[in-house]
PyMOL Python script that loads the backbone (N, CA, C, O; Angstrom):
from pymol import cmd

cmd.read_pdbstr("""\
ATOM      1  N   MET A   1      66.898  -0.176  -2.161  1.00  0.00           N
ATOM      2  CA  MET A   1      66.661  -0.165  -3.594  1.00  0.00           C
ATOM      3  C   MET A   1      66.869   1.256  -4.105  1.00  0.00           C
ATOM      4  O   MET A   1      66.475   2.230  -3.463  1.00  0.00           O
ATOM      5  N   ASP A   2      67.486   1.349  -5.256  1.00  0.00           N
ATOM      6  CA  ASP A   2      67.798   2.647  -5.847  1.00  0.00           C
ATOM      7  C   ASP A   2      66.605   3.173  -6.633  1.00  0.00           C
ATOM      8  O   ASP A   2      66.243   2.613  -7.667  1.00  0.00           O
ATOM      9  N   ASN A   3      65.993   4.255  -6.140  1.00  0.00           N
ATOM     10  CA  ASN A   3      64.821   4.834  -6.800  1.00  0.00           C
ATOM     11  C   ASN A   3      65.191   5.917  -7.796  1.00  0.00           C
ATOM     12  O   ASN A   3      64.308   6.443  -8.474  1.00  0.00           O
ATOM     13  N   LYS A   4      66.459   6.267  -7.909  1.00  0.00           N
ATOM     14  CA  LYS A   4      66.868   7.373  -8.773  1.00  0.00           C
ATOM     15  C   LYS A   4      66.663   7.073 -10.251  1.00  0.00           C
ATOM     16  O   LYS A   4      66.330   7.978 -11.017  1.00  0.00           O
ATOM     17  N   ASN A   5      66.854   5.829 -10.669  1.00  0.00           N
ATOM     18  CA  ASN A   5      66.799   5.487 -12.090  1.00  0.00           C
ATOM     19  C   ASN A   5      65.447   4.943 -12.523  1.00  0.00           C
ATOM     20  O   ASN A   5      65.301   4.543 -13.678  1.00  0.00           O
ATOM     21  N   LYS A   6      64.473   4.913 -11.662  1.00  0.00           N
ATOM     22  CA  LYS A   6      63.170   4.371 -12.025  1.00  0.00           C
ATOM     23  C   LYS A   6      62.343   5.429 -12.736  1.00  0.00           C
ATOM     24  O   LYS A   6      62.338   6.599 -12.354  1.00  0.00           O
ATOM     25  N   LYS A   7      61.637   4.989 -13.788  1.00  0.00           N
ATOM     26  CA  LYS A   7      60.731   5.882 -14.502  1.00  0.00           C
ATOM     27  C   LYS A   7      59.338   5.685 -13.926  1.00  0.00           C
ATOM     28  O   LYS A   7      58.900   4.552 -13.725  1.00  0.00           O
ATOM     29  N   THR A   8      58.644   6.775 -13.661  1.00  0.00           N
ATOM     30  CA  THR A   8      57.308   6.713 -13.087  1.00  0.00           C
ATOM     31  C   THR A   8      56.367   7.541 -13.939  1.00  0.00           C
ATOM     32  O   THR A   8      56.670   8.681 -14.293  1.00  0.00           O
ATOM     33  N   HIS A   9      55.225   6.958 -14.264  1.00  0.00           N
ATOM     34  CA  HIS A   9      54.198   7.692 -14.998  1.00  0.00           C
ATOM     35  C   HIS A   9      53.766   8.883 -14.156  1.00  0.00           C
ATOM     36  O   HIS A   9      53.664   8.781 -12.934  1.00  0.00           O
ATOM     37  N   GLU A  10      53.516  10.000 -14.803  1.00  0.00           N
ATOM     38  CA  GLU A  10      53.168  11.243 -14.097  1.00  0.00           C
ATOM     39  C   GLU A  10      51.990  11.054 -13.142  1.00  0.00           C
ATOM     40  O   GLU A  10      51.984  11.626 -12.052  1.00  0.00           O
ATOM     41  N   GLU A  11      50.995  10.262 -13.536  1.00  0.00           N
ATOM     42  CA  GLU A  11      49.818  10.058 -12.693  1.00  0.00           C
ATOM     43  C   GLU A  11      50.118   9.224 -11.447  1.00  0.00           C
ATOM     44  O   GLU A  11      49.327   9.210 -10.505  1.00  0.00           O
ATOM     45  N   LEU A  12      51.254   8.534 -11.440  1.00  0.00           N
ATOM     46  CA  LEU A  12      51.593   7.671 -10.303  1.00  0.00           C
ATOM     47  C   LEU A  12      52.690   8.243  -9.417  1.00  0.00           C
ATOM     48  O   LEU A  12      53.204   7.541  -8.546  1.00  0.00           O
ATOM     49  N   LYS A  13      53.057   9.496  -9.622  1.00  0.00           N
ATOM     50  CA  LYS A  13      54.070  10.115  -8.771  1.00  0.00           C
ATOM     51  C   LYS A  13      53.592  10.064  -7.328  1.00  0.00           C
ATOM     52  O   LYS A  13      52.465  10.457  -7.028  1.00  0.00           O
ATOM     53  N   GLY A  14      54.444   9.583  -6.441  1.00  0.00           N
ATOM     54  CA  GLY A  14      54.114   9.500  -5.029  1.00  0.00           C
ATOM     55  C   GLY A  14      53.406   8.218  -4.629  1.00  0.00           C
ATOM     56  O   GLY A  14      53.116   8.011  -3.451  1.00  0.00           O
ATOM     57  N   PHE A  15      53.121   7.347  -5.607  1.00  0.00           N
ATOM     58  CA  PHE A  15      52.445   6.087  -5.299  1.00  0.00           C
ATOM     59  C   PHE A  15      53.341   5.214  -4.444  1.00  0.00           C
ATOM     60  O   PHE A  15      54.533   5.077  -4.719  1.00  0.00           O
ATOM     61  N   ASP A  16      52.767   4.624  -3.404  1.00  0.00           N
ATOM     62  CA  ASP A  16      53.521   3.752  -2.511  1.00  0.00           C
ATOM     63  C   ASP A  16      52.680   2.520  -2.220  1.00  0.00           C
ATOM     64  O   ASP A  16      51.479   2.626  -1.972  1.00  0.00           O
ATOM     65  N   ILE A  17      53.307   1.357  -2.251  1.00  0.00           N
ATOM     66  CA  ILE A  17      52.610   0.106  -1.954  1.00  0.00           C
ATOM     67  C   ILE A  17      53.505  -0.741  -1.068  1.00  0.00           C
ATOM     68  O   ILE A  17      54.715  -0.819  -1.279  1.00  0.00           O
ATOM     69  N   LYS A  18      52.898  -1.373  -0.076  1.00  0.00           N
ATOM     70  CA  LYS A  18      53.622  -2.249   0.841  1.00  0.00           C
ATOM     71  C   LYS A  18      52.749  -3.460   1.122  1.00  0.00           C
ATOM     72  O   LYS A  18      51.528  -3.404   0.978  1.00  0.00           O
ATOM     73  N   VAL A  19      53.382  -4.554   1.523  1.00  0.00           N
ATOM     74  CA  VAL A  19      52.661  -5.754   1.925  1.00  0.00           C
ATOM     75  C   VAL A  19      52.857  -5.900   3.427  1.00  0.00           C
ATOM     76  O   VAL A  19      53.989  -5.955   3.907  1.00  0.00           O
ATOM     77  N   ASP A  20      51.749  -5.965   4.171  1.00  0.00           N
ATOM     78  CA  ASP A  20      51.850  -6.077   5.623  1.00  0.00           C
ATOM     79  C   ASP A  20      52.186  -7.520   6.020  1.00  0.00           C
ATOM     80  O   ASP A  20      52.196  -8.405   5.165  1.00  0.00           O
ATOM     81  N   PRO A  21      52.459  -7.764   7.295  1.00  0.00           N
ATOM     82  CA  PRO A  21      52.838  -9.118   7.741  1.00  0.00           C
ATOM     83  C   PRO A  21      51.773 -10.181   7.464  1.00  0.00           C
ATOM     84  O   PRO A  21      52.081 -11.373   7.479  1.00  0.00           O
ATOM     85  N   PHE A  22      50.540  -9.778   7.215  1.00  0.00           N
ATOM     86  CA  PHE A  22      49.457 -10.712   6.931  1.00  0.00           C
ATOM     87  C   PHE A  22      49.269 -10.946   5.433  1.00  0.00           C
ATOM     88  O   PHE A  22      48.364 -11.676   5.028  1.00  0.00           O
ATOM     89  N   GLY A  23      50.127 -10.324   4.601  1.00  0.00           N
ATOM     90  CA  GLY A  23      50.069 -10.512   3.161  1.00  0.00           C
ATOM     91  C   GLY A  23      49.096  -9.596   2.457  1.00  0.00           C
ATOM     92  O   GLY A  23      48.817  -9.785   1.273  1.00  0.00           O
ATOM     93  N   GLN A  24      48.566  -8.595   3.167  1.00  0.00           N
ATOM     94  CA  GLN A  24      47.632  -7.666   2.537  1.00  0.00           C
ATOM     95  C   GLN A  24      48.385  -6.439   2.043  1.00  0.00           C
ATOM     96  O   GLN A  24      49.328  -5.965   2.677  1.00  0.00           O
ATOM     97  N   MET A  25      47.935  -5.930   0.873  1.00  0.00           N
ATOM     98  CA  MET A  25      48.564  -4.744   0.305  1.00  0.00           C
ATOM     99  C   MET A  25      48.059  -3.493   0.991  1.00  0.00           C
ATOM    100  O   MET A  25      46.868  -3.358   1.274  1.00  0.00           O
ATOM    101  N   GLU A  26      48.976  -2.585   1.253  1.00  0.00           N
ATOM    102  CA  GLU A  26      48.638  -1.272   1.788  1.00  0.00           C
ATOM    103  C   GLU A  26      49.162  -0.241   0.797  1.00  0.00           C
ATOM    104  O   GLU A  26      50.356  -0.211   0.496  1.00  0.00           O
ATOM    105  N   THR A  27      48.265   0.607   0.291  1.00  0.00           N
ATOM    106  CA  THR A  27      48.668   1.609  -0.687  1.00  0.00           C
ATOM    107  C   THR A  27      48.157   2.975  -0.267  1.00  0.00           C
ATOM    108  O   THR A  27      47.250   3.095   0.557  1.00  0.00           O
ATOM    109  N   ASN A  28      48.752   3.992  -0.847  1.00  0.00           N
ATOM    110  CA  ASN A  28      48.279   5.354  -0.599  1.00  0.00           C
ATOM    111  C   ASN A  28      47.348   5.826  -1.716  1.00  0.00           C
ATOM    112  O   ASN A  28      46.933   6.985  -1.720  1.00  0.00           O
ATOM    113  N   ILE A  29      47.013   4.939  -2.667  1.00  0.00           N
ATOM    114  CA  ILE A  29      46.032   5.195  -3.721  1.00  0.00           C
ATOM    115  C   ILE A  29      44.999   4.077  -3.629  1.00  0.00           C
ATOM    116  O   ILE A  29      45.357   2.920  -3.409  1.00  0.00           O
ATOM    117  N   SER A  30      43.730   4.409  -3.796  1.00  0.00           N
ATOM    118  CA  SER A  30      42.703   3.370  -3.690  1.00  0.00           C
ATOM    119  C   SER A  30      42.886   2.331  -4.800  1.00  0.00           C
ATOM    120  O   SER A  30      43.353   2.650  -5.893  1.00  0.00           O
ATOM    121  N   ILE A  31      42.516   1.106  -4.506  1.00  0.00           N
ATOM    122  CA  ILE A  31      42.622   0.021  -5.481  1.00  0.00           C
ATOM    123  C   ILE A  31      41.784   0.328  -6.720  1.00  0.00           C
ATOM    124  O   ILE A  31      42.196   0.015  -7.837  1.00  0.00           O
ATOM    125  N   ASP A  32      40.609   0.939  -6.532  1.00  0.00           N
ATOM    126  CA  ASP A  32      39.760   1.298  -7.674  1.00  0.00           C
ATOM    127  C   ASP A  32      40.464   2.296  -8.586  1.00  0.00           C
ATOM    128  O   ASP A  32      40.402   2.169  -9.809  1.00  0.00           O
ATOM    129  N   ASP A  33      41.134   3.290  -8.000  1.00  0.00           N
ATOM    130  CA  ASP A  33      41.865   4.267  -8.806  1.00  0.00           C
ATOM    131  C   ASP A  33      43.046   3.614  -9.521  1.00  0.00           C
ATOM    132  O   ASP A  33      43.330   3.932 -10.675  1.00  0.00           O
ATOM    133  N   LEU A  34      43.730   2.707  -8.838  1.00  0.00           N
ATOM    134  CA  LEU A  34      44.845   2.005  -9.443  1.00  0.00           C
ATOM    135  C   LEU A  34      44.367   1.129 -10.603  1.00  0.00           C
ATOM    136  O   LEU A  34      44.995   1.110 -11.661  1.00  0.00           O
ATOM    137  N   ASN A  35      43.270   0.409 -10.414  1.00  0.00           N
ATOM    138  CA  ASN A  35      42.716  -0.419 -11.491  1.00  0.00           C
ATOM    139  C   ASN A  35      42.279   0.424 -12.677  1.00  0.00           C
ATOM    140  O   ASN A  35      42.481   0.024 -13.823  1.00  0.00           O
ATOM    141  N   ALA A  36      41.686   1.576 -12.425  1.00  0.00           N
ATOM    142  CA  ALA A  36      41.273   2.469 -13.504  1.00  0.00           C
ATOM    143  C   ALA A  36      42.493   2.925 -14.308  1.00  0.00           C
ATOM    144  O   ALA A  36      42.458   2.954 -15.538  1.00  0.00           O
ATOM    145  N   PHE A  37      43.569   3.279 -13.606  1.00  0.00           N
ATOM    146  CA  PHE A  37      44.800   3.679 -14.284  1.00  0.00           C
ATOM    147  C   PHE A  37      45.326   2.538 -15.150  1.00  0.00           C
ATOM    148  O   PHE A  37      45.681   2.752 -16.310  1.00  0.00           O
ATOM    149  N   LEU A  38      45.380   1.331 -14.595  1.00  0.00           N
ATOM    150  CA  LEU A  38      45.887   0.178 -15.343  1.00  0.00           C
ATOM    151  C   LEU A  38      45.017  -0.133 -16.551  1.00  0.00           C
ATOM    152  O   LEU A  38      45.537  -0.462 -17.617  1.00  0.00           O
ATOM    153  N   ASN A  39      43.706  -0.034 -16.404  1.00  0.00           N
ATOM    154  CA  ASN A  39      42.797  -0.291 -17.532  1.00  0.00           C
ATOM    155  C   ASN A  39      43.040   0.683 -18.672  1.00  0.00           C
ATOM    156  O   ASN A  39      42.939   0.311 -19.841  1.00  0.00           O
ATOM    157  N   GLU A  40      43.360   1.925 -18.342  1.00  0.00           N
ATOM    158  CA  GLU A  40      43.574   2.951 -19.362  1.00  0.00           C
ATOM    159  C   GLU A  40      44.959   2.857 -20.008  1.00  0.00           C
ATOM    160  O   GLU A  40      45.121   3.223 -21.173  1.00  0.00           O
ATOM    161  N   ASN A  41      45.957   2.372 -19.265  1.00  0.00           N
ATOM    162  CA  ASN A  41      47.339   2.501 -19.714  1.00  0.00           C
ATOM    163  C   ASN A  41      48.080   1.198 -19.992  1.00  0.00           C
ATOM    164  O   ASN A  41      49.192   1.232 -20.520  1.00  0.00           O
ATOM    165  N   VAL A  42      47.501   0.062 -19.654  1.00  0.00           N
ATOM    166  CA  VAL A  42      48.197  -1.208 -19.854  1.00  0.00           C
ATOM    167  C   VAL A  42      47.351  -2.113 -20.739  1.00  0.00           C
ATOM    168  O   VAL A  42      46.158  -2.304 -20.501  1.00  0.00           O
ATOM    169  N   GLU A  43      47.988  -2.663 -21.759  1.00  0.00           N
ATOM    170  CA  GLU A  43      47.303  -3.556 -22.686  1.00  0.00           C
ATOM    171  C   GLU A  43      47.218  -4.954 -22.071  1.00  0.00           C
ATOM    172  O   GLU A  43      48.216  -5.472 -21.571  1.00  0.00           O
ATOM    173  N   ASP A  44      46.048  -5.556 -22.104  1.00  0.00           N
ATOM    174  CA  ASP A  44      45.852  -6.901 -21.560  1.00  0.00           C
ATOM    175  C   ASP A  44      46.224  -7.917 -22.632  1.00  0.00           C
ATOM    176  O   ASP A  44      45.499  -8.076 -23.614  1.00  0.00           O
ATOM    177  N   LYS A  45      47.343  -8.603 -22.451  1.00  0.00           N
ATOM    178  CA  LYS A  45      47.850  -9.543 -23.450  1.00  0.00           C
ATOM    179  C   LYS A  45      46.915 -10.730 -23.631  1.00  0.00           C
ATOM    180  O   LYS A  45      46.850 -11.300 -24.720  1.00  0.00           O
ATOM    181  N   ARG A  46      46.193 -11.110 -22.589  1.00  0.00           N
ATOM    182  CA  ARG A  46      45.270 -12.243 -22.706  1.00  0.00           C
ATOM    183  C   ARG A  46      44.142 -11.921 -23.671  1.00  0.00           C
ATOM    184  O   ARG A  46      43.732 -12.788 -24.443  1.00  0.00           O
ATOM    185  N   LEU A  47      43.635 -10.707 -23.648  1.00  0.00           N
ATOM    186  CA  LEU A  47      42.561 -10.332 -24.561  1.00  0.00           C
ATOM    187  C   LEU A  47      43.053 -10.308 -26.002  1.00  0.00           C
ATOM    188  O   LEU A  47      42.323 -10.704 -26.911  1.00  0.00           O
ATOM    189  N   ASN A  48      44.267  -9.853 -26.219  1.00  0.00           N
ATOM    190  CA  ASN A  48      44.817  -9.808 -27.580  1.00  0.00           C
ATOM    191  C   ASN A  48      45.029 -11.192 -28.145  1.00  0.00           C
ATOM    192  O   ASN A  48      44.796 -11.404 -29.336  1.00  0.00           O
ATOM    193  N   SER A  49      45.460 -12.140 -27.339  1.00  0.00           N
ATOM    194  CA  SER A  49      45.676 -13.498 -27.842  1.00  0.00           C
ATOM    195  C   SER A  49      44.358 -14.158 -28.198  1.00  0.00           C
ATOM    196  O   SER A  49      44.322 -14.975 -29.118  1.00  0.00           O
ATOM    197  N   LYS A  50      43.272 -13.836 -27.505  1.00  0.00           N
ATOM    198  CA  LYS A  50      41.960 -14.390 -27.832  1.00  0.00           C
ATOM    199  C   LYS A  50      41.459 -13.822 -29.162  1.00  0.00           C
ATOM    200  O   LYS A  50      40.829 -14.540 -29.938  1.00  0.00           O
ATOM    201  N   LYS A  51      41.730 -12.551 -29.430  1.00  0.00           N
ATOM    202  CA  LYS A  51      41.314 -11.931 -30.681  1.00  0.00           C
ATOM    203  C   LYS A  51      42.045 -12.568 -31.859  1.00  0.00           C
ATOM    204  O   LYS A  51      41.463 -12.757 -32.927  1.00  0.00           O
ATOM    205  N   GLU A  52      43.321 -12.899 -31.662  1.00  0.00           N
ATOM    206  CA  GLU A  52      44.106 -13.503 -32.719  1.00  0.00           C
ATOM    207  C   GLU A  52      43.616 -14.908 -33.047  1.00  0.00           C
ATOM    208  O   GLU A  52      43.742 -15.352 -34.189  1.00  0.00           O
ATOM    209  N   GLU A  53      43.061 -15.615 -32.066  1.00  0.00           N
ATOM    210  CA  GLU A  53      42.570 -16.972 -32.274  1.00  0.00           C
ATOM    211  C   GLU A  53      41.297 -16.999 -33.102  1.00  0.00           C
ATOM    212  O   GLU A  53      41.004 -18.009 -33.741  1.00  0.00           O
ATOM    213  N   GLU A  54      40.536 -15.915 -33.107  1.00  0.00           N
ATOM    214  CA  GLU A  54      39.251 -15.875 -33.815  1.00  0.00           C
ATOM    215  C   GLU A  54      39.411 -15.798 -35.295  1.00  0.00           C
ATOM    216  O   GLU A  54      38.419 -15.758 -36.023  1.00  0.00           O
TER     217      GLU A  54
END
""", "prot")
cmd.dss("prot")
cmd.show_as("cartoon", "prot")
cmd.util.cbc("prot")
cmd.orient("prot")
């Protein structure tokens, strides 16, 4: 896979994730840190659709 054209958020530089033969994720960043990053930087579309329904 060509990594030259991929854009990476500054906080995720060096992030690596793999799936082992048993289907478990192996990362070089803790899952808690990854979830914290996602909570801060990614909008949850499911929450927005619920707000629109109200």
